FIVEXZA-734640 format. One record per residue: x, y, z of N, C-alpha, C in turn. Coordinates in steps of 0.001 Angstrom, whole numbers. Each point is the difference from the previous one (the first is absolute). Last residue first. Layout:
REM FIVEXZA-734640
{r {X; Y; Z}; {X; Y; Z}; {X; Y; Z}}
...
END
This chain:
REM FIVEXZA-734640
{r {6202; 31193; 71667}; {-73; -271; -1445}; {1188; -798; -456}}
{r {-3217; 876; 4765}; {1341; -99; -599}; {-124; -300; -1484}}
{r {-3952; 2665; 2561}; {533; -1358; -210}; {1405; 59; -616}}
{r {-1714; 3940; 3200}; {-152; -411; -1399}; {551; -1409; -133}}
{r {-2053; 3529; 4195}; {977; -943; -534}; {-340; -376; -1438}}
{r {-2491; 2941; 3128}; {898; 619; -955}; {983; -961; -613}}
{r {-3180; -1140; 3471}; {-729; 297; -1232}; {897; 616; -1072}}
{r {2685; -2710; 3672}; {-1321; 618; 26}; {-598; 258; -1369}}
{r {4284; -2144; 1800}; {13; 1190; -841}; {-1326; 698; -101}}
{r {-156; -5036; 1231}; {1204; 812; 186}; {-7; 1171; -969}}
{r {-4066; -2851; 2056}; {491; 412; -1313}; {1158; 967; 203}}
{r {-1707; -4099; 3312}; {165; 1440; -131}; {508; 308; -1406}}
{r {-2871; -4269; 2556}; {987; 421; -996}; {16; 1519; -37}}
{r {-1899; -4544; 3156}; {69; 1449; -171}; {1133; 326; -968}}
{r {-1861; -4415; 2073}; {-133; 387; -1416}; {-56; 1501; -224}}
{r {-1235; -1469; 4967}; {758; -723; -1023}; {-202; 641; -1376}}
{r {-232; 1706; 5445}; {-723; -35; -1267}; {920; -626; -1049}}
{r {1084; 1034; 4732}; {-323; -1359; -407}; {-791; -116; -1283}}
{r {2030; 3908; 2299}; {-1279; -345; 612}; {-461; -1398; -421}}
{r {3911; 1909; -1840}; {252; -175; 1429}; {-1266; -353; 771}}
{r {-366; 1045; -4590}; {730; -1259; 162}; {282; -275; 1474}}
{r {-2005; 4130; -1090}; {-918; -1113; -271}; {693; -1349; 220}}
{r {2655; 3856; 351}; {-977; -44; 1098}; {-944; -1175; -187}}
{r {3018; 880; -3468}; {680; -536; 1182}; {-950; -122; 1178}}
{r {-1582; 2071; -3900}; {203; -1431; -234}; {666; -648; 1204}}
{r {-495; 4682; 53}; {-1299; -665; 141}; {130; -1510; -187}}
{r {3810; 2632; -821}; {-314; -12; 1431}; {-1309; -734; 239}}
{r {1193; 695; -4387}; {932; -974; 578}; {-215; -97; 1502}}
{r {-2449; 3218; -2398}; {-530; -1352; -207}; {953; -1065; 528}}
{r {1277; 4561; 140}; {-1097; -261; 947}; {-541; -1412; -164}}
{r {3402; 1248; -3087}; {475; 103; 1375}; {-1100; -352; 1005}}
{r {-444; 372; -4895}; {380; -1320; 504}; {445; 12; 1445}}
{r {-1895; 3675; -2906}; {1425; -260; -198}; {455; -1400; 400}}
{r {-4710; 1494; 125}; {598; 794; -1072}; {1440; -367; -310}}
{r {-2778; -3879; 2077}; {-124; 1431; 287}; {675; 744; -1146}}
{r {-1991; -5370; 1498}; {671; 937; -904}; {-214; 1425; 502}}
{r {-812; -5849; 856}; {-20; 1338; 569}; {841; 908; -890}}
{r {-2808; -5066; -230}; {1025; 888; -550}; {-157; 1366; 650}}
{r {-1510; -5436; 909}; {-218; 1391; 366}; {1164; 816; -541}}
{r {-1884; -5160; -355}; {756; 965; -797}; {-358; 1454; 267}}
{r {-3373; -3127; 2354}; {1027; -411; -956}; {661; 1219; -626}}
{r {-2355; -675; 5100}; {-209; 468; -1378}; {1148; -478; -871}}
{r {-286; -694; 4851}; {-671; -975; -851}; {-283; 460; -1422}}
{r {770; 3777; 3518}; {310; -1393; 301}; {-801; -912; -937}}
{r {-304; 4889; 325}; {673; -624; -1133}; {397; -1448; 247}}
{r {-2076; 3053; 3221}; {-919; -59; -1145}; {593; -778; -1171}}
{r {2506; 1107; 3983}; {-813; -1214; 120}; {-989; -150; -1164}}
{r {2749; 3974; 542}; {701; -1161; -560}; {-843; -1268; 34}}
{r {-777; 4771; 1597}; {-867; -673; -969}; {606; -1271; -579}}
{r {2166; 3048; 3165}; {-1291; -303; 616}; {-952; -730; -949}}
{r {4413; 1327; -1538}; {103; -852; 1195}; {-1347; -375; 604}}
{r {179; 3023; -3886}; {267; -1421; -245}; {82; -822; 1288}}
{r {-532; 4938; -700}; {-1144; -804; 437}; {242; -1500; -120}}
{r {3176; 3397; -1460}; {-168; 110; 1445}; {-1154; -819; 551}}
{r {839; 384; -4734}; {983; -857; 659}; {-152; 29; 1517}}
{r {-4301; 882; -3102}; {1237; 704; 339}; {937; -899; 808}}
{r {-3565; -1742; -3576}; {158; 67; 1451}; {1300; 746; 285}}
{r {-3557; -1471; -4279}; {985; 989; 432}; {5; 76; 1520}}
{r {-1297; -3874; -3957}; {-425; 623; 1248}; {1099; 974; 401}}
{r {-1703; -2381; -5009}; {1029; 327; 995}; {-633; 658; 1216}}
{r {-2195; -1353; -4229}; {-127; -852; 1173}; {1018; 266; 1090}}
{r {1333; 1522; -4821}; {-1380; -261; 403}; {-13; -967; 1183}}
{r {4298; 3063; -501}; {-599; -1162; -650}; {-1440; -175; 444}}
{r {2444; 4894; -199}; {-20; -1223; 790}; {-647; -1121; -809}}
{r {1213; 5716; -5}; {335; -1240; -691}; {-29; -1163; 979}}
{r {-1449; 4551; 1052}; {633; 248; -1290}; {261; -1285; -773}}
{r {-1745; -7; 4479}; {-1006; 456; -959}; {587; 225; -1386}}
{r {2945; -1169; 3541}; {-928; -1099; -279}; {-1016; 408; -1060}}
{r {2958; 3271; 1621}; {724; -1000; -789}; {-939; -1121; -424}}
{r {-1770; 3223; 2910}; {240; 582; -1327}; {731; -981; -909}}
{r {-754; -1214; 4567}; {-1230; -1; -793}; {208; 564; -1408}}
{r {4247; -2200; 2119}; {-859; 1107; 421}; {-1290; -71; -823}}
{r {2626; -4504; 1017}; {86; 1162; -876}; {-922; 1077; 538}}
END
């Protein structure tokens, strides 16, 4: 997420890493449990999730629809 998106709304303890930095930082996520990636629309986070999974990172989840998604009713 962009810094503005992150500052406007994020979960406590979240880390903001631009999608372009994911390939060089993927090793930081090896061995972590339940990694969730999210962006405004779900597009950038789907790319980030794929990069992490291709780097061998386990337990990666992308929030489809991003921050604008709404739960099904």
